[in-house]
N, C-alpha and C positions, 0 to 999 in steps of 0.2 A: 879195490877188490869188492865184489859183491858176494853175497852168500852163495849164489849158484856156482861161483868159481870154485867152491869147496866140494862140489859134487863130482865124483869120479866119472860117472857116465850118464845115468838117467834117474828119473823119479817115477815111481809107480803110484797111480791114483786109483784106489779101489772103493767102490760104493755100490749101493743098491738103488736103482732108478725105477720109480713107478712109471709103467708104460703099458701099452696094449699089445705090443708085439716085439719080436727080436729086432726088426728093422727100425722101429721107433726108438728102442733102447740104444741101438748103434748111433742113430742120428743125435740123440740127446747126449751120449757120451762124447761125441765129436764136438758138439756145441759147447759142452762144459769145458773140455780141455782147451779149446780155442779161446773161450771167454777168460780162462785163467792166464792167457797170454803166451801159451806154447805154440810153436809153429811146426815142430818136428816130433811126431808121435805115431804110435801104433796101438790099435786095440789088441791086447794080448789074450784076453779072455772075455767072453760074453755068454752068459747062461740065462736064458729066459725061463722064468719060473711061474708063469700064470698071471701074476699081478704086477710083475716087473722083471727087471734083469739085473743080475749081479755082473758088474763090469769092472775090468781092470785095464787101464790105459797107461802105457809107458811113454812118458815125455822125455825125449832125449835132450840132454844138455850138451853132451859131447858124444859124437859118433867116432868110431875107429878112424884114426888118422887126423882128427881135428887138432886144432891148437888148444891144448888142455889148460884151462885156467888154473888148475891146482898145481901145475908145474911152475907157475909164476909166483906162488906164495912164498913169503919170506921164511927162511929156515930158522928154527930156534937153535941157539947155541947155549949149551949147558956148561 
């Protein structure tokens, strides 16, 4: 089991990226999440604020109907 098998659905990554436009902020956010190794993601919020963009990207570990890793975790018996 890997740590991401414990994630129910997705991870949100939120940060402020220094950039010159909303388009550049979007491109940087996509580059960041890809560089982190995620392949399935959406930009859920991007707010350009003059010197940069506040961005939140959702990286999906499990989409609806996937084979959920957390279902395979051993159950504790008390």
